[in-house]
N, C-alpha and C positions, 0 to 999 in steps of 0.2 A: 330892421326887417324881422318879422316873426317867422317861426318855422312853417307857417301855413302859406306864406307868400312865396311866389315863384322866384327862382333865381334868375338873374339876367342871362340873356342869350350867350354872352361872352363867357360867363362862368360856367354855364351848362356845357358849352363846347370844351372848355379847359378840363372840367371834371370828366367828361366823356373820353377825352384823349388820355387823361391820367388813368382812367379805369383800365384801358388797354395796356398801358405801360407799367402800372404799379400794382395792379390787383394781385398778380402772382407773388410779387415780393412781400406784400403785406400779409397775405394768407399764409405763405410758407414760413415767414418769421413767427407768426402767432402759433402755428401748429408746432413748430419746434419748441416754443416757450411754454405752451399750455398742454400740448398733447391732445387737444380737443378740436376735432375738425369742424364740428358744428359751431362751437364757440368762435373759432377763428373766422369762418365765413360770416357769421352774424356780426361780429365786431368790425370786420373789414367793411361790410355793407353800412353799418352805422357811421363809420368814419367818412365814407364818401357822402352819405346823406348829410352829415354835419358840415361838410365842405360846401355843399349847395346852399346851406342856410347861413354860414358864417362869412364866407369869402366875398359875397357881394358887398358887405359893409366893411370888412376888415382888409380886403384885398387878398390876392393870391400870395401866399408866403413865398419867400425866396427859394426854399427847398420843399416844394409841395409833397414830394414823395416821402421825405422824412416826417413831415407834418402828419400825413395820413397814417404812417406806421405808428408814430407815437400816440396819436389819437386812438387808433384801434387798440393799441396795447393798454392805454389807460382805461378804456372801456372794459377790456377783459379783466383788469385788476379790480375795477369797481364791481363787476359781476361776481367775481370770485369772493370779494370781501363780503358782499351781501349774502353769498351762499356759504360763508365760513362758519358752519355750525359744528364742525368736528375737527379732530386733529388732522385728518388727511387733507381737508380743504385748507387748513392753515399752512400745512407744509407745502401744498401746491401754490398758495399765494406767495409764500416766502421764496419759493423757487422762481416764480415769475419776477419778483423784485430783483433777485440775484442776477437773472439773465438780462434784465433791463440795465443794470449797472455794467455788466460784462460787455453788452453790446455797445454801450456808450463810452467804453474805456474808463469806467469809474473804478472805485476802490476794490471792487471784487476781482480785479485782474485784467489782463489784456487778452484779447482774443487771439486764437490761431495757433499756428506754427509748430507745435511739438511734433515729435517723431511719429506719434500715432494719428496725426491729422492727415486724412486722405484729401479732403477738399472742404473748403469753408463757404460753401454757397448753399443757402437754404432752399433755393429752387431746385438745385440738383438733388438735395436730400429728398425733396418732395417727389421729384420724378422717380427716384429709385423706390420710394415707398409705394407710390401708385403702381409701379411696375413690378410689384412683388409676384413671385411665381404662383402664389395661391389665388391670384386673380386671373380670370380669363384674359387673353391678350387684348381683345377689343375693349373690355372693360378697363384695362390699364391705360390704354391710349385715351379713351373717352374721359375717364376720370381726371387724368392729368390735364387734358386740354380745358376741361371745365374749371378745375380747381386752381391750376397754376396760371393758365393763359387767359382765363376769363371768357373763353368762347361761349356763345349761347348754345343751348341745347340744339336749336335748329341748325346752327352752323356745323356742329359735330355730326348731327344726323346726316347732313348733306355729304360730308366727307366719307361717311360710311355707307351711303346709298341706302339708308333705312328711314322709317318714318320718325317724326319728332317724338311721338309717344313711345315708340320702342326704345329710342335712345334715352328718354327720361327714365324709363324703368331700369335700363342697364346701368345708368349712373347711380341711381338710388341703391340698387343691389350692390354695386361695387363699394360704395361708401359704407354700407351696412357690413359688408364682408371685412373691410379694413378695421372697423370698430370692433366687431365681434371677435376677430382673430387677434387683436392687439398687435398689429404689425408694427415693427419698430420704425422710428423716423430717423434713419441714418443712411449714409452710403455704405453698402455692404463691404466686408473685408475683401482684400485683393483677390483671394483665391475664388471668390464667388462671382467676381465681376464679369468674366467672359460669358457665364450662363445667363446673367441678367441683362447683358448689353443689347441683344436684339430688340427687346421690347422698348428699351430707352431710345434706341435709334428710330424705331417706329414712331414714337411720340414726336421726336424732333423733326422727322420727315414730314409728318402731317401738319405740324405747327408751321413749318416753313411753307409748305404747299398752300395752306389756308391763307397765309398772308400774301404770298406771291401771286396766287390766282385770283385774289380779290373776291373772296366768297361772299362778303356782305359789307355794307357800309358805303359811305360816299367816296372813299379813296379807292382808286384803281389798284394800287398796291399798298397794303397796310404795312407801312414801314416798321411799326413797332413789333409786329409779329415776326417778320423776317429777321430783324435785328436780334430779337430775343432768341430765335432758333439758332442763328449763327453764333451768338454768344455762348449758348449752352452747348452747342456742338464743339466749339473750341475747348470748353471745359472738359467735356467727355473725352475729346482726343488727347488733351493734356493728361487726363487721368490714365488713359490706356494708349500711350504712344506706340505700342507694339501691335495694336489691333488695327489691321488695315481697313476693315469696313467702317470703323469710326472716322478714320481719316478720309476715306472715300466719300462719306456722307458730307463732311465739312467741305471737301473740294467741290462736290456737287452744288451745294448751296452757294459757295463763293462765286462759282462760274455762272450760275443763273442770275444771281443777284447783281453781278457786274454789268448786265445789260438791262437792268430794270428801268433806267432813265429813258431808254429808247423805246420801251414797250408801250408808252402811253402818249397820246397826243390829243389834248382837249377833251379828256374824259374817255376817249376811245382807245381800245387796245390796237396796237399797230402790228400787223403780221410780220413775221420774221423777214420775209422777202423785201419788206418795205422799210425795215428799221435803219436808222442812221447809225452806222457802226462807229462813227467818230465819237458818239456819245457813250459808247461802252467804256467802262472803267478798266483800262489796260493794266494798271498796277494790280488790281484785284484778280484779273484774269491770269496774270503771271504767277501770283500767289497760288491760285487754284491749280494751275497746271504743274507747278513745281511740287505741290503736295501730292497730286495724283501720281506723278512720276515716282515719288517716294513710296507711296503705299503699294503701287504696282510692283516695285522691286521687292517689297516685303513679302507680297503674296505669291510670287512666282508666276507661273503661266496661267493658273486658275484665278478667277475673280468672282466676288460676290455681287449681289445685285446693286449695291450703292456704288461700287467702283466701276461697274459697267455703265451705269447711268452718268456717273461723273465723266467717264471716258467719252460718251456721246456729247455731253456738254462741252468738254474741253476741245474736242475736235471741231465742233462748230465754232467755238470762240476763237480758234486760231485760223479758221478759213478766211481767205482774203475777201471773199464776196459770196453772196448767195449763189450766184451762177457757178462758182467753183466748189460748191459743197458736194462731196462724194456720197450721193444718196445710196448707192449700192452697198457701200461699207456701213452706212447707217442701218440699213436693213439687216446686215449680218450681225451688228451689235444687238439689235432688237431680238434676233434669233437667239443669241447668247443669253439675253435677259429673260426670254420666255422660258428657258430651261430652269430658271430660278423662280420666276413669278409667272406661271402659265395662265394668265387671265386674258379675257377678250380685249381689255383695253390695251394691253401690250401687243396683242396680235394686230389690233387696229393700227397702232403706231408703226408697226413693221410694214403693214400694207401701205400706209401713207408714205413711208420712206421709199419703198419700192416704187410707188406711183410717181414720185418726183423724177425718177429716171425713166419709168415706163408707165404712163398713166393707165393704159389698158390693163397691164398686169396688176397694178395696184387696185384698180376697181374690181377686178376678178377676185382678188384676195379678200375684199370686204364682204363678198356674197355670203360665205359661210357664217358671218357674224350677224347677219341681218335679223334672224329670228330672235337672238338673244339681246341684241343692242338696239333694236328698232325703237325703243322708248328713250334713248339717249341722244341728246343733240349732237354729241361729238361724232357719232357715226354719220349723220346726215350732213354735217359740215364737211367731213372728209369726202364723202361721195360727191357733194356739190362741187368741191374744188377740183377733184379728179375729172368729173364730167365737163367742167369749164375748160380744163386743159385739153380735153378731147374735142372741144368745139361743140359739145351738145348742150347749148346754152338753156334751152327750155327745160330740159331734165334737171340741169343744175339749179335753175331758179326754183323748181319745186322742192328740191332737197334744201336749199337755203331757207325757204319759208318753213319747211318742217323743222329745221334746226332752231329757228327763231321761236316757234311754238313750244318746243321742248326745253329751251334753255331755262336754267334755274331762276334767272331774273328776266324781266321784260326788257329786251334790248331795242335799240333803234336798228333798223335794217333797211338796206336798199337792195332789191333784187337786181342782178346784172341785166343790163340791156342786151337782149339777144343779138342785136345787130352790132354791138360794140365788141371788137376783138379784145380779148383779155379782160373783159368785164369781171368785177369781183364783188361779191356781197360782203358787207362789213357788219359783223355781229358785235357791236360795241357793248361792253359791259358783261359779256359772257366769258366762260372759261375757254372758248375756242373762237377767237376773232376770225380765224381761218384755220383750215386744217394744218397749214404749215406753221401755225403759232402754237402748236401743242408743246408739251412741257420739255421734250428733249430733242436735240438735233445733232447731226454731224459726226464724222469720224474720218481722219485721213487714212488712206490705205497703208496697211502694214505696220501701223504704230503699235497696236495692241496684240500681243502674241495669243491671247485666248480667243480671239475672234475666229469662228470656223472650227474650233476644236469640239469634239464630242465630250461633253461634261455630263457627269451623273447628277441628276436633280435629286432633291431630298424627297419631295412629294409631288405628284401630279394632281393639281388642284382642280376639281371639276366644277366648283362653285365660282361663277365667273366674276363676281364683283367684290370678293374679299381676298386681298393679297396678304400673304403671310411671309415674314422674313425668316426663312428657315436657316438653320445653322449647320449641323453636322450632315455629312453626305450619307445617303442611303440609296438603295435601288428605287426606281420610280414606284410610288405607291398611289394608286387611284382611290379617290374618295369623293363622296357627295356630302353636302351640308344642307340640312333642312331645319327650319325653325329658328328660334331665337331664345337666348337664355343661357343658363349654365350648361356646359357641354357634357354629353355622354357619347362614348365611343362604342359601337357595335362590332363584336368580334365573331365571325362566322365559324361554323364547324366544318367537318371534312366534306370535300367534293362540292363546296358551295362558293359562289361568288357573292358580291354584295347585293345582287338582285334579290336573293332570298330574303334579306332583311328589309327590303324597301317598304313593303306594307307596314312592318312594325315601325320603321323610321317615321312614316307619315302619321301613325297613331301617337307617337311620342313628340312630334314636332310642335304641337301646340303648347307644350310645357317646357321644352328644352331645345338647345341647339344640338341636333343629332348628327354625328359624324359616322358615316357608314362606308367602310373601306374594304377593298379587295386585299386579302392576304397575299403574300408573295406567290407568284406563279399562277394566279387566278385572275380572271377578268382582264383588266387593263394594267395590272401591276406587273413589275419586272420579276425575273426569276434567275438571279445570279447564282453561280455555283462556287464553292460547294455549299450545301445547306447545313445549317446549324440551328438548334432551337434558340440559342443566344441571339442569332441574327433576327429571328422573328420577334423576340422580345424587343430588340432595338427598333424594329419597324413600328411596333405599337408605341414605343417611347416617342418616335418621330411624329406619329399621328397625335399623340397627347400633347406634344410640344406645339404642333400646329394649332391645336384646339385652345392653346392659351397657357400651357405649362402644367396644368393639372386638370383632371377630368374624371367623371364617373365612367365606369366600364361595365358593359353587359357582355357576357360571354355565353355562347350557345354551344352545347355539347363539347366537342374537342376544343372549340374556341374558348369555352369556359375553363378548360384545363390550362390553355395558354394564358388566359387572364390571371388565373391563380398563380402560375409561375411568375408572371410579370409583377404581381403584387409582392410575391416573396422576394423578388429581385430588387424591390425598393422603388418601383415606378411611382410617380406622384398620382396615385389613384385615390380619389376622394371617397367614392362609394363603389362597391363591387357587387353586381348581381349576376348570378350564375344559374343557367338552366341545365340541369341534369349532366354535370361533368362526369364522363364515364370512367371514373376511377374504379379499378378492379382490385379488391383488397383480400380476396381469398388466397389460400396458400398456393394454388395452382396458377395464379394469374401471371407471374413472371415468366413461366415456361410457355404459356399460351402466347404471351406478347412477343417472345423471341421467335417462336414458330411462325406466327403471322408476319412478322417483319421480314424474316428470311424468305418466306414464300412470296411476299409482295415484291421484294427486291429481285427475286428470280424472274418474276413476270416482267417487270420493268426493264431489267437489264437484258432480257431476251427479246425486247421489242414487242411485248404482248400487253399493251395498255388495257385492252378489252378484258383480258383475263384478270389483270390487276383490279379493275373496277368490279368485276364479278366477284372476286375474292372478298373485297370490302363489303359488297352487299350481302354476301353469305354471312360475313362476320357480324352483321347487325341484325341478322335474323330473317332476311328476305327469302321466301321460298324459291326453289330452283326453277319452277315453271314461270314464276314472275320475272326472274332474272332473264330467262331466255326470251320472254316476250319483250323485255326492255331492249335486248340486244338487237331486236328487229325493228325498234322504234326509230323515228327520225331523230330523236334527241341523242341517240347513242354515240355518234361521232364527237359531239361536244363533251360527253362524259369521258370518252377516251382521252380527249385532249387535256382534261384536268386530272386524269389519273395519276401522273407523276407526283402530284402534291399529296396523294394519299400516304406516301412515305414520310412526308413532313409531319402529318398528323400522328403517324405511328411513332415518330421520334418525340413529338410533344408528349404523347401518352407514356412513353418509356416502358417501365415494367408494370405500369398500372397503379403504382403507389402514389401517395401524397409527396409533393416536393418538400425539401427542407426549408426552414426559415419562416414557416407560417406563424409562429408565435410572435414574430415581430410586426405582423400586419395589424395595424391599429384602425384601419378604415372599417366603417360598418359594412357587413357582408350579408346579403340575402341569398340563400340557396333555395331554389324552387324545383320541385319535382311534381310529376303527375301521378294521380292515384292509380292509373291503369298501367304504368310502367312497371317493369320487373323489380324484385327486391334489391338488385344491385344499386338502383338509384337511391333508395332510402339508406342503404348501407354507406354509400359514398357521402350522402348528406350528413349522417351522423358522425362520420370520421371528420368531416370539415368542421362541424360544430365543436368537436372536441379540440381541434387543432387551432382554430381561429378565435381570438379573444372576443371579437365583436360580431359573431355570426348568429343568424337565426334562420329557421327553416319554415317554409310555407309549402303546403301540398295543394295542388290545384285539382279539384274534384272532376273526374271525367276525362282527364287529359292523359295522353301517352307521350312518347318521346317527340312526336310530330305535333308539338303544341299549337293551339290556335293563337295567332297574334292578338285577336280581339279579346281573348280570355287573359292572355298574359299581360297586355299593355297596362290595365289598371293597377295591377300589382307593382309593376315597375315604376309607374308614375307615383304611386303612394310611397314607395321606398325612396325614390330619388328626391322627392320633395319639390 
């Protein structure tokens, strides 16, 4: 058989199956051995291509995975040998030969085991490399799913609810960032693992979900993906046995996977209500429940999102029958989950659970979600089932038809017979065969102490289709996300909510993912007491973490001062843009700052927020008659409401001087001022240029402190890249 001849159907099927099973192993091994991501993927692809041409004549080898790895490694050696024109290439080739002997147990020594070895799995190394903090969170997950699991760009795009073109660009940018930054290919040291864990768990969660939910392909459940996710989750849990969320994720996977055999019948997904529970793997359920009990004891009364989801799955798995499922408790668990992952999909699941006990209530809970989820089939499948339970068959049929139209694949469907009691539409081949077959179920009353407790969320996520696994607890922080690409966080100034920056966010969204948040005490964000500047820096750190672990930051006025303080505190800020930070550097500034702060405190402590706002407006140069006019305007009550946060900005500004530690800020910094602003702005800019190693200054002609966003945006886009 020549390379031009097609492989037999049997060999094609075998190679296709092996691609799912072995691609990650082959690529991860070659990346470790060569350090070259592109070379690893190209040689792995060559190995699979060679299998298609060789195996029809030679037969499938006894150990096809080892054959593919060896073939890919030999191709890498050949390529390096042909390119060995210098000493560096020769050393690289020698290193590859050495690792080949090492992996095969040859004379170079035996693998593993020493005291410094944390884990000896190439795929886990690859996960931690892909999940490096210098990569945005979504890029980490997408890159790992593509490189390690071999998912297509279309499959990953569907998991993220974005277009295939957008995901392709995201993966390309991520690979370029790994290469340009020289990110190491290893499992990080033990002290760094807790910070790196959330992104790794996110990778495994989506990997399992893609296999379990049958995103593409002919198999209803892609066994290789779920097995791979569970295997890697076991490794991560073994690596960090004291981390309860890692154990919670493993328990979640085990409990869902235990009923996989009952979810399919003749190519159709079987709704939970109709599943044959005798086919559930009880031994695996027992393992998952025992693990969940262990990690719940570790974590005390609080629980993170993976443990909550595992609790739902465990409670369902131990319910004697569908009729005995305590749906009220399920709804309570989804309420606990929503405080961690406040997305509309979680809210929909909560409505479904409530609807199992009270269909009218559940249907009412779906109404606020209609505008945002109308284009998603899961909403219509849920409404259809709830309407069916209420006996409104014609309305249910319409929603079933709508769900079929919106489903990611073309399913077979039969609308319920309006005259048939209990009729059900079957959406075979979709991710929601019926609303009761959604991903999580059940919880027996009283088993989990965190249900119904008021827990502090890390962030209140306003963007409905992007879920972030937040770690450290903070007050609720509201934010919007616009656009796609590398993240930039907008930090507002005094007396402002995130609405002030919304026009700027829209201008930047064509180039970046823009995170526009309410600082504490403003808009939809929380306002715990007592206030401290350090807590505001932690808020910004939480927003940056939600953005992916590192982000560019734009600060406006006093928000620019907060951003400078955050950079000096060591936050992972990749680029820092500042609009007229109001540093006051003349000798009389400290005394003025103290007098202003004291008078402001007297107004607020005396219950006079209007006077506090008027004081602030005078301090920024507003004439008295203009202030009096504002006090009579309809907007004034809302200004009084935000007045207590003026004390926060006064604390951020301090005595007016620059904060310490600026010499250690290595990120590029752009200081922008307007030509019509007073000399204080230029003085502050010059001081920052002297203090920051990588700072530069741009003056915008014709602008004052109230800058035009249309004028400012092009300069930010050019600086951010």
